[in-house]
C-alpha positions, -999 to 999 in steps of 0.1 A, spaced: -672 -457 -247 -702 -437 -254 -732 -444 -230 -761 -459 -251 -784 -430 -235 -761 -405 -248 -769 -388 -283 -735 -373 -296 -738 -348 -322 -705 -353 -337 -672 -335 -335 -669 -300 -323 -651 -274 -344 -622 -260 -320 -601 -226 -324 -566 -231 -337 -555 -227 -301 -577 -251 -286 -571 -276 -314 -532 -275 -304 -542 -280 -267 -564 -311 -274 -537 -325 -297 -513 -322 -265 -537 -342 -243 -531 -377 -257 -554 -405 -261 -570 -432 -240 -575 -408 -211 -594 -421 -180 -602 -387 -164 -591 -351 -177 -596 -320 -156 -600 -289 -175 -591 -259 -150 -608 -226 -161 -631 -247 -184 -651 -217 -196 -675 -230 -223 -664 -265 -221 -657 -272 -255 -623 -288 -250 -637 -314 -229 -667 -320 -248 -648 -325 -281 -623 -349 -265 -655 -369 -252 -672 -370 -287 -639 -383 -302 -638 -410 -276 -604 -399 -265 -613 -396 -228 -638 -413 -206 -646 -386 -180 -642 -350 -180 -641 -326 -149 -647 -292 -160 -634 -267 -132 -640 -229 -129 -639 -203 -102 -676 -190 -113 -707 -208 -115 -717 -189 -150 -690 -206 -171 -698 -241 -154 -735 -234 -164 -727 -226 -199 -703 -258 -200 -730 -280 -187 -757 -266 -214 -730 -271 -242 -724 -308 -229 -762 -316 -226 -769 -302 -262 -739 -325 -274 -758 -354 -258 -731 -360 -230 -745 -372 -195 -734 -354 -165 -715 -387 -153 -690 -382 -183 -691 -344 -183 -689 -332 -145 -683 -297 -134 -671 -284 -102 -668 -248 -88 -630 -247 -78 -602 -219 -75 -575 -237 -95 -568 -272 -84 -585 -269 -50 -616 -292 -58 -593 -320 -73 -576 -349 -54 -541 -363 -59 -544 -389 -86 -580 -382 -96 -572 -368 -131 -548 -384 -155 -544 -352 -175 -548 -317 -162 -553 -287 -186 -545 -252 -176 -549 -225 -205 -563 -192 -211 -548 -174 -179 -517 -156 -172 -484 -170 -162 -483 -153 -126 -518 -168 -119 -507 -203 -134 -476 -202 -110 -499 -194 -80 -523 -221 -86 -499 -247 -96 -479 -239 -64 -510 -242 -41 -520 -274 -60 -484 -289 -64 -492 -321 -50 -523 -327 -75 -500 -316 -102 -474 -338 -94 -495 -369 -94 -510 -364 -129 -495 -384 -159 -497 -351 -180 -501 -314 -175 -510 -293 -207 -503 -256 -198 -506 -229 -222 -498 -195 -202 -508 -162 -219 -482 -141 -202 -449 -146 -183 -442 -181 -198 -408 -179 -185 -422 -178 -148 -440 -208 -155 -409 -227 -169 -388 -214 -141 -414 -230 -114 -417 -262 -135 -379 -267 -134 -377 -260 -98 -405 -283 -89 -389 -311 -111 -416 -312 -140 -399 -324 -173 -410 -307 -205 -418 -335 -229 -434 -315 -259 -440 -281 -267 -462 -266 -299 -472 -234 -310 -498 -216 -330 -509 -180 -340 -547 -171 -336 -561 -136 -341 -524 -122 -344 -514 -136 -311 -487 -162 -306 -496 -190 -282 -473 -217 -266 -486 -250 -253 -465 -274 -232 -470 -311 -221 -451 -318 -189 -450 -345 -163 -434 -347 -129 -400 -365 -128 -409 -388 -98 -432 -405 -122 -400 -417 -137 -376 -417 -108 -389 -423 -70 -360 -402 -58 -379 -370 -57 -350 -351 -44 -329 -354 -77 -360 -338 -96 -351 -301 -97 -331 -287 -124 -324 -253 -141 -330 -239 -176 -310 -213 -194 -323 -177 -203 -331 -190 -237 -349 -223 -225 -369 -200 -199 -382 -174 -225 -385 -197 -255 -389 -234 -245 -362 -262 -246 -384 -283 -271 -393 -255 -294 -357 -243 -294 -348 -279 -307 -376 -279 -332 -368 -246 -347 -400 -245 -368 -407 -214 -390 -436 -201 -368 -412 -203 -338 -385 -184 -355 -411 -158 -363 -422 -157 -328 -384 -152 -316 -382 -124 -339 -413 -107 -326 -402 -110 -290 -369 -96 -300 -382 -66 -316 -406 -62 -286 -375 -63 -261 -357 -37 -286 -387 -12 -284 -392 -17 -246 -355 -11 -240 -356 20 -261 -386 35 -242 -368 27 -209 -336 43 -220 -355 75 -228 -367 76 -191 -351 87 -159 -344 55 -142 -354 53 -105 -329 38 -78 -332 1 -72 -337 -27 -96 -330 -21 -130 -363 -24 -149 -347 -31 -182 -329 -65 -170 -358 -84 -181 -358 -73 -216 -321 -73 -219 -322 -109 -210 -350 -115 -235 -332 -99 -262 -300 -117 -256 -318 -150 -256 -335 -142 -292 -303 -131 -304 -285 -162 -294 -313 -185 -308 -313 -167 -341 -279 -160 -346 -269 -143 -379 -308 -140 -385 -313 -108 -362 
């Protein structure tokens, strides 16, 4: 509930990407941690809609945290409800402290590093909402290896760029035998997402086409150059193209 001393200004108009992320966070959240909170609008919006009781906005730099605090105060929210912490990833969060953890707006390689370092914190959250901006296959591979189930995936397109948002939780929350949690995904699932493949929505098909065309272009560029000895740099794009073709079938 909203504190009687707070003066909420109503709902916040979020971008298309943040709207999808907010929709994946769920309802009746005790504490939500927004890693790399930037301006803080995601947490502010969820607080004003009374979908969350307490938000911990986290960032590596003081500048974004200062802006987030200013925006929260201007929205009539107390520091008890919108808290900020200087943190590199999940470092300043304790296991079980947050029901929902959001990580978005960062590259997949960095996301993997932050998740690996804070893996015990991530495992105890009831939900992680993740939206890597690159190398999404690396994030999915890590999640599978660490035993996180992908419960839902959605997509949007904003300013000409495609964004994927995943909702995941650790399998040990369903089964106490943690040693049985790890599993593997196919190349298609790694690149494009197990849930998105099943949904097969029009925007997803558009995205697969775009990624297939990107792979074709990069393979053409690579094949025009003299390849150095060692690992074939085309392997990643060959797998990506093959995965796109397998999903789209006769549509390619």
